[in-house]
N, CA, C and O atoms as a CHARMM CRD file, in Angstrom:
* protein
*
  256
    1    1 MET  N     34.67700  12.78500  23.79200 PROA 1      0.00000
    2    1 MET  CA    34.52400  13.73400  22.71000 PROA 1      0.00000
    3    1 MET  C     33.44000  13.29800  21.73000 PROA 1      0.00000
    4    1 MET  O     32.62900  14.11700  21.29700 PROA 1      0.00000
    5    2 MET  N     33.42200  12.00300  21.37300 PROA 2      0.00000
    6    2 MET  CA    32.40300  11.49500  20.45800 PROA 2      0.00000
    7    2 MET  C     31.00800  11.63000  21.05900 PROA 2      0.00000
    8    2 MET  O     30.03300  11.86400  20.34500 PROA 2      0.00000
    9    3 PHE  N     30.92500  11.48100  22.37000 PROA 3      0.00000
   10    3 PHE  CA    29.65000  11.62200  23.06900 PROA 3      0.00000
   11    3 PHE  C     29.09100  13.02100  22.88600 PROA 3      0.00000
   12    3 PHE  O     27.89500  13.18700  22.64400 PROA 3      0.00000
   13    4 ILE  N     29.94300  14.02200  22.99900 PROA 4      0.00000
   14    4 ILE  CA    29.51700  15.42100  22.83100 PROA 4      0.00000
   15    4 ILE  C     29.10800  15.68700  21.39100 PROA 4      0.00000
   16    4 ILE  O     28.10400  16.35400  21.14200 PROA 4      0.00000
   17    5 ILE  N     29.88400  15.16600  20.44000 PROA 5      0.00000
   18    5 ILE  CA    29.55900  15.35600  19.01800 PROA 5      0.00000
   19    5 ILE  C     28.21200  14.72400  18.69800 PROA 5      0.00000
   20    5 ILE  O     27.41200  15.30500  17.96500 PROA 5      0.00000
   21    6 PHE  N     27.95700  13.54200  19.24000 PROA 6      0.00000
   22    6 PHE  CA    26.67900  12.86000  19.01200 PROA 6      0.00000
   23    6 PHE  C     25.51400  13.71600  19.50600 PROA 6      0.00000
   24    6 PHE  O     24.54500  13.92600  18.77600 PROA 6      0.00000
   25    7 TRP  N     25.60300  14.20900  20.73700 PROA 7      0.00000
   26    7 TRP  CA    24.49500  14.97100  21.31100 PROA 7      0.00000
   27    7 TRP  C     24.33100  16.34400  20.64800 PROA 7      0.00000
   28    7 TRP  O     23.21400  16.85100  20.54700 PROA 7      0.00000
   29    8 VAL  N     25.41900  16.93600  20.20500 PROA 8      0.00000
   30    8 VAL  CA    25.30700  18.19200  19.45500 PROA 8      0.00000
   31    8 VAL  C     24.60200  17.92600  18.12400 PROA 8      0.00000
   32    8 VAL  O     23.76900  18.72400  17.69400 PROA 8      0.00000
   33    9 GLY  N     24.92900  16.82400  17.47900 PROA 9      0.00000
   34    9 GLY  CA    24.25300  16.44600  16.23600 PROA 9      0.00000
   35    9 GLY  C     22.76500  16.20800  16.44400 PROA 9      0.00000
   36    9 GLY  O     21.94300  16.65900  15.64700 PROA 9      0.00000
   37   10 VAL  N     22.41900  15.50100  17.51300 PROA 10     0.00000
   38   10 VAL  CA    21.00800  15.25300  17.83100 PROA 10     0.00000
   39   10 VAL  C     20.28400  16.57700  18.07700 PROA 10     0.00000
   40   10 VAL  O     19.16700  16.77100  17.59800 PROA 10     0.00000
   41   11 ALA  N     20.91200  17.48500  18.81900 PROA 11     0.00000
   42   11 ALA  CA    20.30400  18.78600  19.11000 PROA 11     0.00000
   43   11 ALA  C     20.09700  19.59000  17.82800 PROA 11     0.00000
   44   11 ALA  O     19.06000  20.23100  17.66000 PROA 11     0.00000
   45   12 LEU  N     21.07400  19.55900  16.92600 PROA 12     0.00000
   46   12 LEU  CA    20.93300  20.28500  15.66100 PROA 12     0.00000
   47   12 LEU  C     19.81400  19.71100  14.79500 PROA 12     0.00000
   48   12 LEU  O     19.06600  20.46000  14.16800 PROA 12     0.00000
   49   13 ILE  N     19.70100  18.39900  14.76100 PROA 13     0.00000
   50   13 ILE  CA    18.62600  17.76900  13.98900 PROA 13     0.00000
   51   13 ILE  C     17.27000  18.12700  14.58100 PROA 13     0.00000
   52   13 ILE  O     16.33600  18.43600  13.84100 PROA 13     0.00000
   53   14 LEU  N     17.14900  18.08900  15.90200 PROA 14     0.00000
   54   14 LEU  CA    15.87800  18.46400  16.53600 PROA 14     0.00000
   55   14 LEU  C     15.55600  19.93900  16.30900 PROA 14     0.00000
   56   14 LEU  O     14.39900  20.29300  16.08100 PROA 14     0.00000
   57   15 PHE  N     16.55600  20.78700  16.37000 PROA 15     0.00000
   58   15 PHE  CA    16.35300  22.20600  16.09500 PROA 15     0.00000
   59   15 PHE  C     15.85300  22.40900  14.66600 PROA 15     0.00000
   60   15 PHE  O     14.90800  23.16500  14.44000 PROA 15     0.00000
   61   16 TYR  N     16.48000  21.74000  13.70700 PROA 16     0.00000
   62   16 TYR  CA    16.04100  21.82500  12.30800 PROA 16     0.00000
   63   16 TYR  C     14.58700  21.37200  12.17100 PROA 16     0.00000
   64   16 TYR  O     13.78700  22.02300  11.49900 PROA 16     0.00000
   65   17 GLU  N     14.25800  20.26500  12.80800 PROA 17     0.00000
   66   17 GLU  CA    12.89300  19.72300  12.70800 PROA 17     0.00000
   67   17 GLU  C     11.87100  20.70400  13.29200 PROA 17     0.00000
   68   17 GLU  O     10.80900  20.91500  12.70600 PROA 17     0.00000
   69   18 ILE  N     12.18300  21.29500  14.42500 PROA 18     0.00000
   70   18 ILE  CA    11.26600  22.24900  15.06300 PROA 18     0.00000
   71   18 ILE  C     11.07700  23.48100  14.19200 PROA 18     0.00000
   72   18 ILE  O      9.95600  23.96500  14.03600 PROA 18     0.00000
   73   19 VAL  N     12.16700  23.99500  13.62200 PROA 19     0.00000
   74   19 VAL  CA    12.07600  25.17100  12.74800 PROA 19     0.00000
   75   19 VAL  C     11.21300  24.86200  11.52600 PROA 19     0.00000
   76   19 VAL  O     10.36000  25.66900  11.15400 PROA 19     0.00000
   77   20 GLU  N     11.42300  23.71700  10.90400 PROA 20     0.00000
   78   20 GLU  CA    10.65500  23.36200   9.71300 PROA 20     0.00000
   79   20 GLU  C      9.18800  23.07900  10.03700 PROA 20     0.00000
   80   20 GLU  O      8.30900  23.40700   9.24000 PROA 20     0.00000
   81   21 LEU  N      8.91400  22.48100  11.18700 PROA 21     0.00000
   82   21 LEU  CA     7.51900  22.25900  11.57600 PROA 21     0.00000
   83   21 LEU  C      6.81000  23.58800  11.81400 PROA 21     0.00000
   84   21 LEU  O      5.64500  23.75400  11.45100 PROA 21     0.00000
   85   22 HSD  N      7.51700  24.52700  12.42200 PROA 22     0.00000
   86   22 HSD  CA     6.92800  25.83800  12.68400 PROA 22     0.00000
   87   22 HSD  C      6.69700  26.60800  11.37700 PROA 22     0.00000
   88   22 HSD  O      5.67500  27.27800  11.22700 PROA 22     0.00000
   89   23 ALA  N      7.63200  26.51600  10.44200 PROA 23     0.00000
   90   23 ALA  CA     7.51200  27.23200   9.16900 PROA 23     0.00000
   91   23 ALA  C      6.50100  26.56800   8.24100 PROA 23     0.00000
   92   23 ALA  O      5.95800  27.22500   7.35300 PROA 23     0.00000
   93   24 ASN  N      6.23800  25.26700   8.43300 PROA 24     0.00000
   94   24 ASN  CA     5.26200  24.51100   7.64300 PROA 24     0.00000
   95   24 ASN  C      5.55000  24.61300   6.14300 PROA 24     0.00000
   96   24 ASN  O      4.64600  24.87200   5.34900 PROA 24     0.00000
   97   25 ARG  N      6.81000  24.40900   5.76200 PROA 25     0.00000
   98   25 ARG  CA     7.20100  24.48100   4.35900 PROA 25     0.00000
   99   25 ARG  C      7.28600  23.11200   3.70700 PROA 25     0.00000
  100   25 ARG  O      7.51000  23.02500   2.50000 PROA 25     0.00000
  101   26 GLY  N      7.11700  22.06100   4.45800 PROA 26     0.00000
  102   26 GLY  CA     7.17100  20.72600   3.87100 PROA 26     0.00000
  103   26 GLY  C      8.56600  20.16500   3.74900 PROA 26     0.00000
  104   26 GLY  O      8.80600  19.28800   2.91800 PROA 26     0.00000
  105   27 TYR  N      9.49800  20.64900   4.55700 PROA 27     0.00000
  106   27 TYR  CA    10.87300  20.17000   4.49400 PROA 27     0.00000
  107   27 TYR  C     11.30600  19.48200   5.78400 PROA 27     0.00000
  108   27 TYR  O     12.48300  19.52900   6.14200 PROA 27     0.00000
  109   28 THR  N     10.37500  18.84800   6.48200 PROA 28     0.00000
  110   28 THR  CA    10.79300  18.10500   7.67400 PROA 28     0.00000
  111   28 THR  C     11.62700  16.91400   7.23300 PROA 28     0.00000
  112   28 THR  O     11.64200  16.56200   6.05300 PROA 28     0.00000
  113   29 ILE  N     12.30900  16.30400   8.16300 PROA 29     0.00000
  114   29 ILE  CA    13.18900  15.18200   7.83900 PROA 29     0.00000
  115   29 ILE  C     12.39000  14.05000   7.19000 PROA 29     0.00000
  116   29 ILE  O     12.84000  13.47200   6.20000 PROA 29     0.00000
  117   30 SER  N     11.23600  13.73200   7.72000 PROA 30     0.00000
  118   30 SER  CA    10.40800  12.66600   7.15700 PROA 30     0.00000
  119   30 SER  C      9.96500  12.99700   5.74100 PROA 30     0.00000
  120   30 SER  O      9.99500  12.13500   4.86300 PROA 30     0.00000
  121   31 GLU  N      9.55600  14.23400   5.51400 PROA 31     0.00000
  122   31 GLU  CA     9.08300  14.61600   4.18800 PROA 31     0.00000
  123   31 GLU  C     10.20800  14.60700   3.16900 PROA 31     0.00000
  124   31 GLU  O      9.99100  14.22900   2.01700 PROA 31     0.00000
  125   32 VAL  N     11.39400  15.01000   3.56300 PROA 32     0.00000
  126   32 VAL  CA    12.54200  14.96200   2.65200 PROA 32     0.00000
  127   32 VAL  C     12.85000  13.51300   2.27700 PROA 32     0.00000
  128   32 VAL  O     13.11000  13.21100   1.11300 PROA 32     0.00000
  129   33 ILE  N     12.82100  12.62300   3.26100 PROA 33     0.00000
  130   33 ILE  CA    13.08200  11.20200   2.99100 PROA 33     0.00000
  131   33 ILE  C     12.00600  10.62000   2.09200 PROA 33     0.00000
  132   33 ILE  O     12.31900   9.86000   1.17500 PROA 33     0.00000
  133   34 TRP  N     10.72500  10.96400   2.33600 PROA 34     0.00000
  134   34 TRP  CA     9.64300  10.46900   1.48000 PROA 34     0.00000
  135   34 TRP  C      9.83400  10.90900   0.03600 PROA 34     0.00000
  136   34 TRP  O      9.65800  10.11100  -0.88500 PROA 34     0.00000
  137   35 HSD  N     10.19000  12.16400  -0.16700 PROA 35     0.00000
  138   35 HSD  CA    10.38400  12.66700  -1.52700 PROA 35     0.00000
  139   35 HSD  C     11.56800  11.97800  -2.20900 PROA 35     0.00000
  140   35 HSD  O     11.49500  11.64500  -3.39200 PROA 35     0.00000
  141   36 LEU  N     12.64800  11.76600  -1.47400 PROA 36     0.00000
  142   36 LEU  CA    13.79900  11.06400  -2.04800 PROA 36     0.00000
  143   36 LEU  C     13.45500   9.61500  -2.39800 PROA 36     0.00000
  144   36 LEU  O     13.90200   9.09800  -3.42200 PROA 36     0.00000
  145   37 CYS  N     12.66600   8.96700  -1.55400 PROA 37     0.00000
  146   37 CYS  CA    12.29100   7.57600  -1.81000 PROA 37     0.00000
  147   37 CYS  C     11.33200   7.46100  -2.98700 PROA 37     0.00000
  148   37 CYS  O     11.32400   6.44400  -3.68100 PROA 37     0.00000
  149   38 MET  N     10.53000   8.48200  -3.21500 PROA 38     0.00000
  150   38 MET  CA     9.64400   8.46000  -4.38200 PROA 38     0.00000
  151   38 MET  C     10.45800   8.59200  -5.66900 PROA 38     0.00000
  152   38 MET  O     10.10800   7.99800  -6.68900 PROA 38     0.00000
  153   39 LYS  N     11.54000   9.36500  -5.62500 PROA 39     0.00000
  154   39 LYS  CA    12.40100   9.52500  -6.79700 PROA 39     0.00000
  155   39 LYS  C     13.30600   8.30700  -6.99700 PROA 39     0.00000
  156   39 LYS  O     13.61400   7.93400  -8.13000 PROA 39     0.00000
  157   40 HSD  N     13.72500   7.69500  -5.89900 PROA 40     0.00000
  158   40 HSD  CA    14.66900   6.58300  -5.94100 PROA 40     0.00000
  159   40 HSD  C     14.11400   5.41600  -5.12900 PROA 40     0.00000
  160   40 HSD  O     14.53400   5.22200  -3.98800 PROA 40     0.00000
  161   41 PRO  N     13.18200   4.62900  -5.67900 PROA 41     0.00000
  162   41 PRO  CA    12.56800   3.54600  -4.89400 PROA 41     0.00000
  163   41 PRO  C     13.53000   2.42500  -4.53800 PROA 41     0.00000
  164   41 PRO  O     13.20400   1.57900  -3.70500 PROA 41     0.00000
  165   42 LEU  N     14.69300   2.40000  -5.14400 PROA 42     0.00000
  166   42 LEU  CA    15.66500   1.36600  -4.80400 PROA 42     0.00000
  167   42 LEU  C     16.21500   1.55000  -3.39700 PROA 42     0.00000
  168   42 LEU  O     16.65400   0.58300  -2.77400 PROA 42     0.00000
  169   43 VAL  N     16.19700   2.78600  -2.88600 PROA 43     0.00000
  170   43 VAL  CA    16.72700   3.05700  -1.53800 PROA 43     0.00000
  171   43 VAL  C     15.90600   2.34400  -0.46400 PROA 43     0.00000
  172   43 VAL  O     16.49100   1.60000   0.32400 PROA 43     0.00000
  173   44 PRO  N     14.56600   2.52900  -0.38500 PROA 44     0.00000
  174   44 PRO  CA    13.82300   1.79000   0.65600 PROA 44     0.00000
  175   44 PRO  C     13.84600   0.28700   0.42400 PROA 44     0.00000
  176   44 PRO  O     13.84000  -0.48800   1.38100 PROA 44     0.00000
  177   45 PHE  N     13.87100  -0.13300  -0.84000 PROA 45     0.00000
  178   45 PHE  CA    13.96800  -1.56500  -1.12600 PROA 45     0.00000
  179   45 PHE  C     15.27300  -2.13500  -0.57200 PROA 45     0.00000
  180   45 PHE  O     15.28300  -3.21700   0.01600 PROA 45     0.00000
  181   46 SER  N     16.36600  -1.40700  -0.75900 PROA 46     0.00000
  182   46 SER  CA    17.67300  -1.85300  -0.26600 PROA 46     0.00000
  183   46 SER  C     17.68300  -1.96000   1.26000 PROA 46     0.00000
  184   46 SER  O     18.22400  -2.91700   1.81500 PROA 46     0.00000
  185   47 PHE  N     17.08300  -0.97700   1.93400 PROA 47     0.00000
  186   47 PHE  CA    17.01500  -1.04200   3.39300 PROA 47     0.00000
  187   47 PHE  C     16.17500  -2.23600   3.84000 PROA 47     0.00000
  188   47 PHE  O     16.51100  -2.89600   4.82300 PROA 47     0.00000
  189   48 GLY  N     15.08800  -2.51700   3.12700 PROA 48     0.00000
  190   48 GLY  CA    14.26300  -3.67600   3.45200 PROA 48     0.00000
  191   48 GLY  C     15.02300  -4.97700   3.30200 PROA 48     0.00000
  192   48 GLY  O     14.93600  -5.85700   4.15800 PROA 48     0.00000
  193   49 VAL  N     15.77100  -5.10100   2.21000 PROA 49     0.00000
  194   49 VAL  CA    16.58600  -6.30200   1.99400 PROA 49     0.00000
  195   49 VAL  C     17.64200  -6.42800   3.09000 PROA 49     0.00000
  196   49 VAL  O     17.86400  -7.51700   3.61900 PROA 49     0.00000
  197   50 LEU  N     18.28500  -5.32600   3.42600 PROA 50     0.00000
  198   50 LEU  CA    19.32100  -5.34300   4.45500 PROA 50     0.00000
  199   50 LEU  C     18.74400  -5.75400   5.81300 PROA 50     0.00000
  200   50 LEU  O     19.33200  -6.58500   6.50600 PROA 50     0.00000
  201   51 MET  N     17.60400  -5.18400   6.19900 PROA 51     0.00000
  202   51 MET  CA    16.99600  -5.53600   7.48400 PROA 51     0.00000
  203   51 MET  C     16.51700  -6.98300   7.48000 PROA 51     0.00000
  204   51 MET  O     16.66200  -7.69400   8.47500 PROA 51     0.00000
  205   52 GLY  N     15.94700  -7.41400   6.36000 PROA 52     0.00000
  206   52 GLY  CA    15.53500  -8.81100   6.25600 PROA 52     0.00000
  207   52 GLY  C     16.71700  -9.75200   6.40700 PROA 52     0.00000
  208   52 GLY  O     16.61400 -10.79600   7.05200 PROA 52     0.00000
  209   53 HSD  N     17.83000  -9.38000   5.81400 PROA 53     0.00000
  210   53 HSD  CA    19.03300 -10.20300   5.91900 PROA 53     0.00000
  211   53 HSD  C     19.51900 -10.27000   7.36900 PROA 53     0.00000
  212   53 HSD  O     19.86800 -11.34400   7.85800 PROA 53     0.00000
  213   54 PHE  N     19.54300  -9.12900   8.05100 PROA 54     0.00000
  214   54 PHE  CA    19.99400  -9.11600   9.44200 PROA 54     0.00000
  215   54 PHE  C     19.11600  -9.99300  10.32300 PROA 54     0.00000
  216   54 PHE  O     19.62900 -10.81500  11.08200 PROA 54     0.00000
  217   55 PHE  N     17.80300  -9.83000  10.23400 PROA 55     0.00000
  218   55 PHE  CA    16.91400 -10.52500  11.15200 PROA 55     0.00000
  219   55 PHE  C     16.65500 -11.96300  10.74200 PROA 55     0.00000
  220   55 PHE  O     16.39900 -12.80600  11.60100 PROA 55     0.00000
  221   56 TRP  N     16.71500 -12.26800   9.44600 PROA 56     0.00000
  222   56 TRP  CA    16.56400 -13.65000   9.00900 PROA 56     0.00000
  223   56 TRP  C     17.75200 -14.46600   9.48700 PROA 56     0.00000
  224   56 TRP  O     17.59400 -15.61100   9.91200 PROA 56     0.00000
  225   57 GLN  N     18.93900 -13.88200   9.42100 PROA 57     0.00000
  226   57 GLN  CA    20.14500 -14.56600   9.87600 PROA 57     0.00000
  227   57 GLN  C     20.13200 -14.80400  11.37800 PROA 57     0.00000
  228   57 GLN  O     20.70500 -15.78600  11.84900 PROA 57     0.00000
  229   58 SER  N     19.49200 -13.92600  12.13700 PROA 58     0.00000
  230   58 SER  CA    19.52400 -14.07500  13.59700 PROA 58     0.00000
  231   58 SER  C     18.82200 -15.34400  14.05300 PROA 58     0.00000
  232   58 SER  O     19.20300 -15.91600  15.07400 PROA 58     0.00000
  233   59 THR  N     17.80400 -15.80200  13.32400 PROA 59     0.00000
  234   59 THR  CA    17.10900 -17.02100  13.74000 PROA 59     0.00000
  235   59 THR  C     17.98400 -18.24400  13.53000 PROA 59     0.00000
  236   59 THR  O     17.95900 -19.16500  14.34700 PROA 59     0.00000
  237   60 SER  N     18.76000 -18.27300  12.44800 PROA 60     0.00000
  238   60 SER  CA    19.60500 -19.44800  12.21800 PROA 60     0.00000
  239   60 SER  C     20.86500 -19.40800  13.07800 PROA 60     0.00000
  240   60 SER  O     21.38300 -20.46200  13.44900 PROA 60     0.00000
  241   61 VAL  N     21.35800 -18.24800  13.39400 PROA 61     0.00000
  242   61 VAL  CA    22.58600 -18.15000  14.16700 PROA 61     0.00000
  243   61 VAL  C     22.32100 -18.34700  15.65200 PROA 61     0.00000
  244   61 VAL  O     23.05600 -19.06800  16.32700 PROA 61     0.00000
  245   62 TYR  N     21.26600 -17.70400  16.16700 PROA 62     0.00000
  246   62 TYR  CA    21.01000 -17.74500  17.60700 PROA 62     0.00000
  247   62 TYR  C     19.97700 -18.78100  18.00900 PROA 62     0.00000
  248   62 TYR  O     19.81900 -19.06300  19.19600 PROA 62     0.00000
  249   63 GLY  N     19.27400 -19.34900  17.04700 PROA 63     0.00000
  250   63 GLY  CA    18.32600 -20.42300  17.33600 PROA 63     0.00000
  251   63 GLY  C     17.09600 -19.99400  18.10100 PROA 63     0.00000
  252   63 GLY  O     16.49700 -20.81300  18.79700 PROA 63     0.00000
  253   64 HSD  N     16.70200 -18.75400  17.99900 PROA 64     0.00000
  254   64 HSD  CA    15.50100 -18.27700  18.70100 PROA 64     0.00000
  255   64 HSD  C     14.31600 -18.33400  17.78700 PROA 64     0.00000
  256   64 HSD  O     13.20900 -17.97500  18.18900 PROA 64     0.00000
């Protein structure tokens, strides 16, 4: 059941993206995220810190 929900979600997101690209209104998923990040710069900073934490820890834990 979760597999079907996942793929339906992916299909809906792709459908939204195609509709917005065709309409050329500036509301694609990337553009919405860019606008939100410009208003709230702490969001991309937080993701950067989180990813840095994940990958920095992998070198000490796994020794690669």
